[in-house]
C-alpha positions as CSV (number, residue, x, y, z in Angstrom):
1,M,0.0,0.0,0.0
2,K,1.8,3.1,-1.2
3,I,0.8,6.3,0.5
4,I,2.0,9.7,-0.7
5,S,1.7,13.2,0.8
6,W,2.2,16.3,-1.3
7,N,1.8,20.0,-0.6
8,V,0.7,21.1,-4.1
9,N,0.7,24.8,-3.3
10,G,-2.6,25.3,-5.3
11,I,-4.1,22.2,-6.9
12,R,-5.3,24.1,-10.0
13,S,-1.8,25.4,-10.7
14,C,-0.3,22.0,-10.0
15,Y,-2.9,20.4,-12.3
16,T,-1.6,22.5,-15.2
17,K,2.0,21.4,-14.4
18,G,1.4,17.7,-14.7
19,F,-0.3,16.6,-11.5
20,L,-2.2,13.8,-13.2
21,D,1.0,12.6,-14.9
22,V,2.6,12.3,-11.4
23,I,-0.4,10.3,-10.2
24,R,-0.3,8.0,-13.2
25,H,3.4,7.4,-13.0
26,H,3.8,6.8,-9.3
27,D,0.4,5.0,-8.9
28,P,-0.2,5.6,-5.2
29,D,-3.0,3.7,-3.4
30,L,-3.6,6.8,-1.4
31,I,-2.5,10.4,-1.8
32,F,-3.0,13.3,0.6
33,L,-2.7,16.9,-0.7
34,Q,-2.1,20.0,1.3
35,E,-2.6,23.7,0.4
36,I,-5.1,23.0,-2.3
37,K,-6.4,26.6,-2.2
38,V,-9.7,25.9,-3.9
39,A,-13.3,25.0,-3.1
40,E,-14.4,21.6,-4.3
41,D,-17.0,23.2,-6.6
42,D,-14.2,25.1,-8.5
43,L,-12.1,22.0,-9.2
44,P,-11.5,21.0,-12.8
45,D,-13.8,18.0,-13.5
46,E,-10.8,15.7,-14.1
47,L,-9.7,16.0,-10.5
48,H,-12.9,14.7,-8.9
49,S,-12.1,11.1,-9.7
50,P,-9.0,10.8,-11.9
51,Y,-8.2,7.2,-13.0
52,G,-11.0,5.9,-10.8
53,Y,-9.7,7.3,-7.5
54,Q,-12.3,8.3,-4.9
55,S,-11.6,11.8,-3.7
56,A,-12.5,13.9,-0.7
57,W,-11.9,17.6,-0.3
58,H,-11.8,19.8,2.8
59,S,-11.5,23.5,1.8
60,A,-10.9,26.4,4.1
61,Q,-13.7,28.9,4.8
62,R,-11.5,31.6,3.4
63,K,-11.4,31.4,-0.3
64,G,-8.2,30.5,-2.0
65,Y,-6.4,29.6,1.3
66,S,-5.1,26.4,2.8
67,G,-7.3,23.3,2.3
68,V,-6.5,19.6,2.2
69,A,-7.7,16.6,0.2
70,M,-7.2,12.9,-0.4
71,L,-7.6,10.5,-3.3
72,T,-7.8,6.8,-2.7
73,K,-8.0,3.6,-4.8
74,H,-9.5,1.7,-1.8
75,H,-12.9,2.5,-0.2
76,P,-12.2,3.7,3.3
77,D,-14.4,2.8,6.3
78,L,-14.7,6.5,7.2
79,V,-13.6,9.9,5.9
80,I,-13.6,12.8,8.3
81,N,-13.0,16.5,7.5
82,G,-11.2,18.2,10.4
83,F,-10.8,16.9,13.9
84,G,-13.5,18.6,15.9
85,V,-11.8,22.0,16.8
86,D,-13.6,24.8,15.1
87,E,-10.8,27.4,15.0
88,F,-8.6,24.9,13.2
89,D,-11.2,23.1,11.1
90,A,-12.3,26.4,9.6
91,E,-8.9,26.7,7.9
92,G,-9.2,23.3,6.2
93,R,-6.1,21.7,7.7
94,V,-7.0,18.1,8.4
95,I,-8.6,15.2,6.6
96,Q,-8.8,11.7,8.1
97,V,-9.4,8.2,6.7
98,T,-9.8,4.9,8.4
99,F,-9.1,1.4,7.0
100,G,-9.9,-1.1,9.8
101,H,-7.7,-0.2,12.7
102,R,-5.4,2.1,10.7
103,L,-6.2,5.9,11.0
104,I,-4.3,8.1,8.6
105,L,-4.4,11.9,8.8
106,G,-3.3,14.2,6.1
107,V,-2.4,17.6,7.7
108,Y,-1.4,21.0,6.6
109,F,0.2,22.4,9.7
110,P,0.2,26.2,10.2
111,N,3.1,28.4,9.2
112,G,4.3,30.5,12.1
113,Q,6.4,33.0,10.2
114,K,3.9,35.9,10.0
115,D,4.0,37.0,13.7
116,A,3.9,35.8,17.3
117,T,0.1,35.3,17.1
118,R,0.4,32.8,14.3
119,L,3.3,31.0,16.0
120,D,1.1,30.6,19.0
121,Y,-1.7,29.3,16.8
122,K,0.7,26.9,15.2
123,L,1.8,25.5,18.6
124,R,-1.8,25.2,19.9
125,F,-2.7,23.4,16.7
126,Y,0.1,20.8,17.4
127,T,-1.1,20.3,20.9
128,A,-4.8,19.9,20.0
129,L,-4.1,17.6,17.0
130,F,-1.8,15.2,18.8
131,D,-3.9,15.1,21.9
132,Y,-6.7,14.0,19.5
133,C,-4.3,11.4,17.9
134,D,-3.4,10.0,21.3
135,E,-7.1,9.6,22.1
136,M,-7.5,7.6,18.9
137,R,-4.6,5.4,19.8
138,E,-6.2,4.7,23.1
139,Q,-9.3,3.5,21.2
140,G,-7.1,1.0,19.4
141,Y,-6.1,2.8,16.2
142,Q,-2.7,2.6,14.6
143,V,-2.1,6.3,13.7
144,I,-0.2,7.8,10.8
145,V,0.1,11.6,10.6
146,C,1.5,12.8,7.2
147,G,1.7,16.2,5.6
148,D,3.5,19.5,5.6
149,Y,4.6,20.0,9.2
150,N,6.3,23.4,8.5
151,I,9.2,22.5,10.8
152,A,12.7,21.2,10.1
153,H,13.6,19.1,13.1
154,T,17.4,18.9,13.1
155,P,20.2,20.6,11.3
156,I,20.4,17.8,8.7
157,D,16.8,18.7,7.7
158,L,17.8,22.0,6.1
159,A,20.6,23.3,3.9
160,R,21.5,26.3,6.0
161,P,20.7,25.7,9.7
162,K,22.9,28.5,11.1
163,E,21.3,31.1,8.9
164,N,17.8,30.0,10.0
165,H,18.1,29.4,13.7
166,D,15.8,32.3,14.5
167,I,13.3,31.7,11.7
168,S,9.9,30.1,12.3
169,G,10.2,26.6,11.0
170,F,13.5,26.0,12.8
171,L,12.9,27.7,16.1
172,P,13.9,25.7,19.2
173,I,10.3,25.7,20.5
174,E,9.1,24.3,17.2
175,R,11.9,21.7,16.9
176,E,11.1,20.6,20.5
177,W,7.6,19.8,19.3
178,I,8.9,17.3,16.8
179,S,11.1,15.8,19.6
180,S,8.1,15.6,21.9
181,L,6.2,13.6,19.3
182,I,9.1,11.1,19.1
183,R,9.0,10.8,22.9
184,R,5.3,10.1,22.5
185,N,6.2,7.1,20.3
186,Y,5.6,8.6,16.9
187,V,8.4,7.8,14.5
188,D,9.7,10.1,11.8
189,V,10.0,7.0,9.5
190,Y,12.1,8.6,6.8
191,R,14.7,9.8,9.2
192,Q,14.7,6.4,11.0
193,R,15.4,4.7,7.7
194,H,17.8,7.3,6.3
195,P,19.5,8.8,9.4
196,N,22.3,10.6,7.5
197,D,20.4,11.7,4.4
198,P,20.2,15.4,3.7
199,T,17.3,15.2,1.3
200,Y,14.7,18.0,1.3
201,S,11.1,18.3,0.4
202,W,10.6,22.1,0.1
203,W,12.6,24.9,-1.6
204,S,11.9,28.6,-1.8
205,Y,11.0,30.0,-5.2
206,R,13.6,32.7,-4.6
207,G,17.2,32.7,-5.7
208,G,17.1,29.4,-7.6
209,A,16.9,27.5,-4.4
210,R,15.7,24.3,-5.9
211,S,18.3,24.1,-8.6
212,K,20.9,24.8,-5.9
213,N,19.2,22.3,-3.6
214,V,19.0,24.9,-0.8
215,G,16.0,23.3,0.8
216,W,14.2,22.1,3.9
217,R,12.7,18.8,4.9
218,I,9.4,19.8,6.4
219,D,7.1,17.1,5.0
220,Y,6.9,14.0,7.2
221,F,5.2,10.7,7.9
222,M,4.9,10.3,11.6
223,V,4.0,6.7,12.2
224,D,2.7,5.1,15.4
225,Q,5.5,3.0,17.0
226,P,3.6,-0.4,16.8
227,L,3.3,0.1,13.0
228,V,6.8,1.1,12.2
229,D,8.3,-2.4,11.8
230,H,5.6,-3.0,9.1
231,V,6.8,0.0,7.0
232,V,8.3,-1.5,3.8
233,D,9.8,1.8,2.5
234,A,10.0,5.5,3.0
235,F,10.9,7.9,0.2
236,I,11.1,11.5,-1.0
237,L,10.4,12.2,-4.7
238,T,12.7,15.1,-5.3
239,D,12.4,14.8,-9.1
240,V,8.7,15.6,-9.1
241,M,7.9,19.2,-10.0
242,G,4.7,21.2,-10.0
243,S,5.0,22.8,-6.6
244,D,7.6,24.3,-4.3
245,H,7.3,21.0,-2.3
246,C,7.9,17.5,-3.7
247,P,5.9,14.4,-2.6
248,V,7.0,12.2,0.3
249,G,5.7,8.7,1.0
250,I,5.8,5.3,2.6
251,V,4.9,1.8,1.6
252,L,2.9,-0.4,4.0
253,P,1.8,-4.1,3.6
254,P,-1.6,-4.6,2.0
255,L,-4.7,-3.6,4.0
256,S,-5.5,-7.3,4.6
257,N,-2.2,-7.7,6.4
258,P,-1.6,-4.7,8.6
């Protein structure tokens, strides 16, 4: 079961840059999208069910902002928009699917760079979301949280850590949040499998950052500890264009053999 997460930075723009070709070529069973920036009614018709995928879209109340989606080959037991906290759900940041006792969340975490208020919002979002995830674990779900976390955890996760030590996305208080998730038995599965690999998933549009590979790894799959040994592969598709992010993903055993 191949699962991909991709911040498309505007699905309509990404669609014109080969989004459907990426889906056809990489053939994921399930793909989560972040920052779709569109209401479902305004989508190109081809995106509603490309190649037979079932889709679900959770747009922000604010037009042209944020929003998440997922496309799946397999019929999920349940699809949930948001996670029950109005101030966060209004921004269209979370979509959930369940397959048996697997719960997978596709998340667009807030960016804290604007000001102290948004940084506080970002940190409160982390608290509320992972408290919810822990409740679901207590109910017997194996939880996977994928998406754009908007944080580089350690110096290996960005090209220029010294220059960005006081920038939101690499602040100590934000990095500690990723560390705290690991202490709560969530595993950054890509870093576990590739401990010394400086591969990135986001590059600024400025200054030719992508061609120079001056990037950040801020897109993650955090996998519940009991499920980690079942992960077959973890990967970053750096060659995929169409957004300032590239897709990241994991491979799990088939649904019939969790």
